[in-house]
Jmol script that loads the backbone (N, CA, C; Angstrom):
load data "model"
ATOM      1  N   MET A   1    -116.516 -63.143  42.219  1.00  0.00           N
ATOM      2  CA  MET A   1    -117.516 -63.712  43.394  1.00  0.00           C
ATOM      3  C   MET A   1    -118.291 -64.988  42.752  1.00  0.00           C
ATOM      4  N   LYS A   2    -119.044 -64.496  41.492  1.00  0.00           N
ATOM      5  CA  LYS A   2    -120.033 -65.225  40.887  1.00  0.00           C
ATOM      6  C   LYS A   2    -119.296 -66.693  40.875  1.00  0.00           C
ATOM      7  N   VAL A   3    -117.686 -66.862  40.501  1.00  0.00           N
ATOM      8  CA  VAL A   3    -117.443 -68.056  40.476  1.00  0.00           C
ATOM      9  C   VAL A   3    -117.472 -68.917  42.000  1.00  0.00           C
ATOM     10  N   ILE A   4    -116.925 -68.221  43.200  1.00  0.00           N
ATOM     11  CA  ILE A   4    -117.270 -68.655  44.287  1.00  0.00           C
ATOM     12  C   ILE A   4    -118.435 -69.151  44.417  1.00  0.00           C
ATOM     13  N   LEU A   5    -119.225 -68.350  44.363  1.00  0.00           N
ATOM     14  CA  LEU A   5    -120.623 -68.584  44.722  1.00  0.00           C
ATOM     15  C   LEU A   5    -121.212 -69.994  44.165  1.00  0.00           C
ATOM     16  N   SER A   6    -120.580 -70.172  42.760  1.00  0.00           N
ATOM     17  CA  SER A   6    -121.259 -71.476  41.701  1.00  0.00           C
ATOM     18  C   SER A   6    -120.270 -72.578  42.343  1.00  0.00           C
ATOM     19  N   PHE A   7    -119.093 -72.399  42.864  1.00  0.00           N
ATOM     20  CA  PHE A   7    -118.071 -73.454  43.006  1.00  0.00           C
ATOM     21  C   PHE A   7    -119.129 -74.071  44.336  1.00  0.00           C
ATOM     22  N   LEU A   8    -119.442 -72.861  45.319  1.00  0.00           N
ATOM     23  CA  LEU A   8    -119.929 -73.553  46.759  1.00  0.00           C
ATOM     24  C   LEU A   8    -121.458 -74.267  46.332  1.00  0.00           C
ATOM     25  N   ALA A   9    -122.106 -73.655  45.228  1.00  0.00           N
ATOM     26  CA  ALA A   9    -123.345 -74.390  45.109  1.00  0.00           C
ATOM     27  C   ALA A   9    -123.099 -75.794  44.283  1.00  0.00           C
ATOM     28  N   LEU A  10    -121.850 -75.748  44.140  1.00  0.00           N
ATOM     29  CA  LEU A  10    -121.384 -77.484  43.305  1.00  0.00           C
ATOM     30  C   LEU A  10    -121.225 -78.132  44.017  1.00  0.00           C
ATOM     31  N   ILE A  11    -120.559 -77.795  45.365  1.00  0.00           N
ATOM     32  CA  ILE A  11    -119.956 -78.727  46.350  1.00  0.00           C
ATOM     33  C   ILE A  11    -121.568 -79.116  47.150  1.00  0.00           C
ATOM     34  N   VAL A  12    -122.082 -78.108  47.259  1.00  0.00           N
ATOM     35  CA  VAL A  12    -123.614 -78.432  48.262  1.00  0.00           C
ATOM     36  C   VAL A  12    -124.317 -79.578  47.702  1.00  0.00           C
ATOM     37  N   VAL A  13    -124.512 -79.269  46.354  1.00  0.00           N
ATOM     38  CA  VAL A  13    -125.342 -80.432  45.705  1.00  0.00           C
ATOM     39  C   VAL A  13    -124.664 -81.527  45.422  1.00  0.00           C
ATOM     40  N   ALA A  14    -123.364 -81.617  45.497  1.00  0.00           N
ATOM     41  CA  ALA A  14    -122.616 -82.918  45.452  1.00  0.00           C
ATOM     42  C   ALA A  14    -122.606 -83.716  46.414  1.00  0.00           C
ATOM     43  N   GLY A  15    -122.671 -82.646  47.783  1.00  0.00           N
ATOM     44  CA  GLY A  15    -122.418 -83.267  48.774  1.00  0.00           C
ATOM     45  C   GLY A  15    -124.173 -83.946  49.269  1.00  0.00           C
ATOM     46  N   LEU A  16    -125.165 -83.294  48.670  1.00  0.00           N
ATOM     47  CA  LEU A  16    -126.673 -83.944  48.833  1.00  0.00           C
ATOM     48  C   LEU A  16    -126.799 -84.909  48.104  1.00  0.00           C
ATOM     49  N   GLY A  17    -126.218 -85.017  46.732  1.00  0.00           N
ATOM     50  CA  GLY A  17    -126.428 -86.263  45.943  1.00  0.00           C
ATOM     51  C   GLY A  17    -125.990 -87.285  46.437  1.00  0.00           C
ATOM     52  N   GLY A  18    -124.545 -87.022  46.977  1.00  0.00           N
ATOM     53  CA  GLY A  18    -123.745 -88.297  47.977  1.00  0.00           C
ATOM     54  C   GLY A  18    -124.694 -88.663  49.142  1.00  0.00           C
ATOM     55  N   MET A  19    -125.703 -87.654  49.767  1.00  0.00           N
ATOM     56  CA  MET A  19    -126.127 -88.165  50.818  1.00  0.00           C
ATOM     57  C   MET A  19    -127.361 -88.708  50.611  1.00  0.00           C
ATOM     58  N   ILE A  20    -128.057 -88.447  49.427  1.00  0.00           N
ATOM     59  CA  ILE A  20    -129.021 -89.234  49.149  1.00  0.00           C
ATOM     60  C   ILE A  20    -128.775 -90.584  48.687  1.00  0.00           C
ATOM     61  N   VAL A  21    -127.887 -90.432  47.834  1.00  0.00           N
ATOM     62  CA  VAL A  21    -127.062 -92.067  47.601  1.00  0.00           C
ATOM     63  C   VAL A  21    -126.802 -93.140  48.667  1.00  0.00           C
ATOM     64  N   PHE A  22    -125.918 -92.599  49.732  1.00  0.00           N
ATOM     65  CA  PHE A  22    -125.216 -93.191  50.897  1.00  0.00           C
ATOM     66  C   PHE A  22    -126.889 -93.265  51.764  1.00  0.00           C
ATOM     67  N   LEU A  23    -127.875 -92.828  51.923  1.00  0.00           N
ATOM     68  CA  LEU A  23    -129.159 -93.179  52.584  1.00  0.00           C
ATOM     69  C   LEU A  23    -130.086 -93.852  51.957  1.00  0.00           C
ATOM     70  N   ASN A  24    -130.317 -94.112  50.653  1.00  0.00           N
ATOM     71  CA  ASN A  24    -130.915 -94.689  49.994  1.00  0.00           C
ATOM     72  C   ASN A  24    -130.077 -96.178  49.011  1.00  0.00           C
ATOM     73  N   GLN A  25    -129.839 -96.997  49.782  1.00  0.00           N
ATOM     74  CA  GLN A  25    -128.865 -98.245  49.065  1.00  0.00           C
ATOM     75  C   GLN A  25    -129.671 -99.183  48.769  1.00  0.00           C
ATOM     76  N   GLN A  26    -130.922 -99.216  48.660  1.00  0.00           N
ATOM     77  CA  GLN A  26    -131.704-100.242  48.548  1.00  0.00           C
ATOM     78  C   GLN A  26    -131.715-100.468  46.870  1.00  0.00           C
ATOM     79  N   LYS A  27    -131.437-101.715  46.698  1.00  0.00           N
ATOM     80  CA  LYS A  27    -131.370-102.324  45.134  1.00  0.00           C
ATOM     81  C   LYS A  27    -132.953-102.141  44.395  1.00  0.00           C
ATOM     82  N   VAL A  28    -132.965-101.286  43.235  1.00  0.00           N
ATOM     83  CA  VAL A  28    -134.108-101.530  42.697  1.00  0.00           C
ATOM     84  C   VAL A  28    -133.564-101.767  40.638  1.00  0.00           C
ATOM     85  N   SER A  29    -134.619-102.309  40.480  1.00  0.00           N
ATOM     86  CA  SER A  29    -134.114-103.095  38.652  1.00  0.00           C
ATOM     87  C   SER A  29    -135.425-102.001  38.190  1.00  0.00           C
ATOM     88  N   LEU A  30    -134.953-101.292  37.154  1.00  0.00           N
ATOM     89  CA  LEU A  30    -136.048-100.549  36.538  1.00  0.00           C
ATOM     90  C   LEU A  30    -136.496-101.683  34.923  1.00  0.00           C
ATOM     91  N   VAL A  31    -137.740-101.776  34.929  1.00  0.00           N
ATOM     92  CA  VAL A  31    -138.247-102.417  33.828  1.00  0.00           C
ATOM     93  C   VAL A  31    -138.692-101.309  32.904  1.00  0.00           C
ATOM     94  N   LEU A  32    -138.127-101.437  31.548  1.00  0.00           N
ATOM     95  CA  LEU A  32    -138.059-100.468  30.521  1.00  0.00           C
ATOM     96  C   LEU A  32    -139.273-100.729  29.559  1.00  0.00           C
ATOM     97  N   THR A  33    -139.470-101.902  29.414  1.00  0.00           N
ATOM     98  CA  THR A  33    -140.713-102.428  28.431  1.00  0.00           C
ATOM     99  C   THR A  33    -141.759-103.269  29.221  1.00  0.00           C
ATOM    100  N   PRO A  34    -142.745-103.225  28.636  1.00  0.00           N
ATOM    101  CA  PRO A  34    -143.597-104.490  29.159  1.00  0.00           C
ATOM    102  C   PRO A  34    -143.241-105.793  28.309  1.00  0.00           C
ATOM    103  N   PRO A  35    -143.680-106.707  29.158  1.00  0.00           N
ATOM    104  CA  PRO A  35    -143.237-108.079  28.417  1.00  0.00           C
ATOM    105  C   PRO A  35    -143.683-108.291  27.401  1.00  0.00           C
ATOM    106  N   PHE A  36    -142.623-108.763  26.312  1.00  0.00           N
ATOM    107  CA  PHE A  36    -142.538-109.071  25.086  1.00  0.00           C
ATOM    108  C   PHE A  36    -141.927-110.608  24.908  1.00  0.00           C
ATOM    109  N   ARG A  37    -143.306-111.059  24.547  1.00  0.00           N
ATOM    110  CA  ARG A  37    -143.006-112.792  24.408  1.00  0.00           C
ATOM    111  C   ARG A  37    -142.339-113.345  25.444  1.00  0.00           C
ATOM    112  N   GLY A  38    -142.857-112.748  26.783  1.00  0.00           N
ATOM    113  CA  GLY A  38    -142.214-113.232  27.898  1.00  0.00           C
ATOM    114  C   GLY A  38    -141.109-112.781  28.285  1.00  0.00           C
ATOM    115  N   ILE A  39    -140.395-111.756  27.608  1.00  0.00           N
ATOM    116  CA  ILE A  39    -139.024-111.162  28.093  1.00  0.00           C
ATOM    117  C   ILE A  39    -139.279-109.957  28.660  1.00  0.00           C
ATOM    118  N   TYR A  40    -138.767-109.507  29.886  1.00  0.00           N
ATOM    119  CA  TYR A  40    -138.596-107.941  30.010  1.00  0.00           C
ATOM    120  C   TYR A  40    -136.977-107.575  30.155  1.00  0.00           C
ATOM    121  N   TYR A  41    -137.133-106.220  29.542  1.00  0.00           N
ATOM    122  CA  TYR A  41    -136.003-105.649  29.320  1.00  0.00           C
ATOM    123  C   TYR A  41    -136.074-104.539  30.836  1.00  0.00           C
ATOM    124  N   THR A  42    -134.809-104.940  31.088  1.00  0.00           N
ATOM    125  CA  THR A  42    -134.687-104.147  32.540  1.00  0.00           C
ATOM    126  C   THR A  42    -132.792-103.557  32.559  1.00  0.00           C
ATOM    127  N   LEU A  43    -132.984-102.680  33.404  1.00  0.00           N
ATOM    128  CA  LEU A  43    -131.621-102.155  33.598  1.00  0.00           C
ATOM    129  C   LEU A  43    -130.638-102.584  34.914  1.00  0.00           C
ATOM    130  N   PRO A  44    -129.751-102.642  34.861  1.00  0.00           N
ATOM    131  CA  PRO A  44    -129.083-103.588  36.039  1.00  0.00           C
ATOM    132  C   PRO A  44    -129.353-102.817  37.284  1.00  0.00           C
ATOM    133  N   GLU A  45    -129.510-103.963  38.527  1.00  0.00           N
ATOM    134  CA  GLU A  45    -129.915-103.258  39.553  1.00  0.00           C
ATOM    135  C   GLU A  45    -128.719-101.963  40.059  1.00  0.00           C
ATOM    136  N   MET A  46    -129.582-101.269  40.421  1.00  0.00           N
ATOM    137  CA  MET A  46    -128.729 -99.967  41.398  1.00  0.00           C
ATOM    138  C   MET A  46    -129.401 -99.421  42.471  1.00  0.00           C
ATOM    139  N   PRO A  47    -128.635 -98.625  43.265  1.00  0.00           N
ATOM    140  CA  PRO A  47    -129.376 -98.156  44.482  1.00  0.00           C
ATOM    141  C   PRO A  47    -130.290 -96.985  44.182  1.00  0.00           C
ATOM    142  N   PHE A  48    -131.526 -97.352  44.723  1.00  0.00           N
ATOM    143  CA  PHE A  48    -132.537 -96.353  44.591  1.00  0.00           C
ATOM    144  C   PHE A  48    -132.154 -94.781  44.455  1.00  0.00           C
ATOM    145  N   GLY A  49    -131.260 -94.531  45.539  1.00  0.00           N
ATOM    146  CA  GLY A  49    -130.554 -92.878  45.401  1.00  0.00           C
ATOM    147  C   GLY A  49    -129.833 -92.642  44.180  1.00  0.00           C
ATOM    148  N   LEU A  50    -129.366 -93.477  43.611  1.00  0.00           N
ATOM    149  CA  LEU A  50    -128.827 -93.165  42.464  1.00  0.00           C
ATOM    150  C   LEU A  50    -129.512 -93.046  41.444  1.00  0.00           C
ATOM    151  N   VAL A  51    -130.496 -93.794  41.154  1.00  0.00           N
ATOM    152  CA  VAL A  51    -131.871 -93.653  40.211  1.00  0.00           C
ATOM    153  C   VAL A  51    -132.062 -92.162  40.314  1.00  0.00           C
ATOM    154  N   VAL A  52    -132.953 -91.805  41.626  1.00  0.00           N
ATOM    155  CA  VAL A  52    -133.287 -90.387  41.891  1.00  0.00           C
ATOM    156  C   VAL A  52    -132.248 -89.100  41.534  1.00  0.00           C
ATOM    157  N   VAL A  53    -130.949 -89.480  41.916  1.00  0.00           N
ATOM    158  CA  VAL A  53    -129.880 -88.301  41.700  1.00  0.00           C
ATOM    159  C   VAL A  53    -129.888 -88.271  40.038  1.00  0.00           C
ATOM    160  N   LEU A  54    -129.727 -89.338  39.218  1.00  0.00           N
ATOM    161  CA  LEU A  54    -129.644 -89.401  37.740  1.00  0.00           C
ATOM    162  C   LEU A  54    -130.680 -89.030  37.388  1.00  0.00           C
ATOM    163  N   ALA A  55    -132.016 -89.009  37.626  1.00  0.00           N
ATOM    164  CA  ALA A  55    -133.250 -88.901  37.121  1.00  0.00           C
ATOM    165  C   ALA A  55    -133.347 -87.245  37.452  1.00  0.00           C
ATOM    166  N   LEU A  56    -132.776 -86.357  38.657  1.00  0.00           N
ATOM    167  CA  LEU A  56    -132.778 -85.309  38.678  1.00  0.00           C
ATOM    168  C   LEU A  56    -131.797 -84.238  37.647  1.00  0.00           C
ATOM    169  N   LEU A  57    -130.638 -84.858  37.499  1.00  0.00           N
ATOM    170  CA  LEU A  57    -129.713 -84.809  36.881  1.00  0.00           C
ATOM    171  C   LEU A  57    -129.978 -84.658  35.488  1.00  0.00           C
ATOM    172  N   THR A  58    -130.421 -85.627  34.907  1.00  0.00           N
ATOM    173  CA  THR A  58    -130.996 -85.790  33.447  1.00  0.00           C
ATOM    174  C   THR A  58    -132.522 -84.845  33.039  1.00  0.00           C
ATOM    175  N   GLY A  59    -132.977 -84.553  34.316  1.00  0.00           N
ATOM    176  CA  GLY A  59    -134.149 -83.444  34.033  1.00  0.00           C
ATOM    177  C   GLY A  59    -133.196 -81.888  34.014  1.00  0.00           C
ATOM    178  N   ILE A  60    -132.281 -81.701  34.812  1.00  0.00           N
ATOM    179  CA  ILE A  60    -132.052 -80.328  34.823  1.00  0.00           C
ATOM    180  C   ILE A  60    -131.083 -80.413  33.319  1.00  0.00           C
ATOM    181  N   LEU A  61    -130.766 -81.287  32.873  1.00  0.00           N
ATOM    182  CA  LEU A  61    -130.112 -81.334  31.593  1.00  0.00           C
ATOM    183  C   LEU A  61    -130.834 -80.956  30.371  1.00  0.00           C
ATOM    184  N   ILE A  62    -131.960 -81.657  30.366  1.00  0.00           N
ATOM    185  CA  ILE A  62    -133.158 -81.307  29.564  1.00  0.00           C
ATOM    186  C   ILE A  62    -133.578 -79.971  29.436  1.00  0.00           C
ATOM    187  N   GLY A  63    -133.542 -79.464  30.866  1.00  0.00           N
ATOM    188  CA  GLY A  63    -134.233 -78.240  30.530  1.00  0.00           C
ATOM    189  C   GLY A  63    -132.863 -77.149  29.973  1.00  0.00           C
ATOM    190  N   TYR A  64    -131.889 -77.445  30.766  1.00  0.00           N
ATOM    191  CA  TYR A  64    -130.830 -76.705  30.314  1.00  0.00           C
ATOM    192  C   TYR A  64    -130.575 -76.520  28.653  1.00  0.00           C
ATOM    193  N   ILE A  65    -130.702 -77.583  27.975  1.00  0.00           N
ATOM    194  CA  ILE A  65    -130.607 -77.775  26.454  1.00  0.00           C
ATOM    195  C   ILE A  65    -132.076 -77.046  25.659  1.00  0.00           C
ATOM    196  N   LEU A  66    -133.150 -77.536  26.352  1.00  0.00           N
ATOM    197  CA  LEU A  66    -134.291 -76.570  26.027  1.00  0.00           C
ATOM    198  C   LEU A  66    -134.177 -75.145  26.003  1.00  0.00           C
ATOM    199  N   SER A  67    -133.843 -74.901  27.253  1.00  0.00           N
ATOM    200  CA  SER A  67    -133.587 -73.261  27.230  1.00  0.00           C
ATOM    201  C   SER A  67    -132.246 -72.776  26.317  1.00  0.00           C
ATOM    202  N   LEU A  68    -131.137 -73.405  26.006  1.00  0.00           N
ATOM    203  CA  LEU A  68    -130.291 -72.984  24.725  1.00  0.00           C
ATOM    204  C   LEU A  68    -130.983 -73.121  23.389  1.00  0.00           C
ATOM    205  N   LEU A  69    -131.674 -74.117  22.714  1.00  0.00           N
ATOM    206  CA  LEU A  69    -132.728 -73.906  21.974  1.00  0.00           C
ATOM    207  C   LEU A  69    -133.469 -73.166  22.061  1.00  0.00           C
ATOM    208  N   SER A  70    -134.314 -72.487  23.026  1.00  0.00           N
ATOM    209  CA  SER A  70    -135.261 -71.394  22.879  1.00  0.00           C
ATOM    210  C   SER A  70    -134.344 -70.170  22.547  1.00  0.00           C
ATOM    211  N   LYS A  71    -133.321 -70.046  23.206  1.00  0.00           N
ATOM    212  CA  LYS A  71    -132.625 -68.640  23.221  1.00  0.00           C
ATOM    213  C   LYS A  71    -132.050 -68.735  21.108  1.00  0.00           C
ATOM    214  N   LEU A  72    -131.752 -69.725  20.722  1.00  0.00           N
ATOM    215  CA  LEU A  72    -130.742 -69.910  19.396  1.00  0.00           C
ATOM    216  C   LEU A  72    -132.318 -69.533  18.350  1.00  0.00           C
ATOM    217  N   LEU A  73    -133.328 -69.996  18.632  1.00  0.00           N
ATOM    218  CA  LEU A  73    -134.467 -69.841  17.718  1.00  0.00           C
ATOM    219  C   LEU A  73    -134.904 -68.366  17.734  1.00  0.00           C
ATOM    220  N   ARG A  74    -134.691 -67.628  18.935  1.00  0.00           N
ATOM    221  CA  ARG A  74    -135.295 -66.096  18.665  1.00  0.00           C
ATOM    222  C   ARG A  74    -134.499 -65.341  17.920  1.00  0.00           C
TER     223      ARG A  74
END
end "model"
wireframe off; spacefill off
backbone 0.3
color backbone group
């Protein structure tokens, strides 16, 4: 039963992520550094929804890794 619920949760999260990307297609460019000798270092333009979904997944991954580390250090 746990596997079925996990699979359904994965489907729902993937669907919501796809919907966010589809509804927010405005292109944005992230500036990574302040200007250094007149040059900005930026990421390539990508849809705003994709930036939001990637930031969410990165936060979840960092939290998961930190929870694993805290369990190992006990």
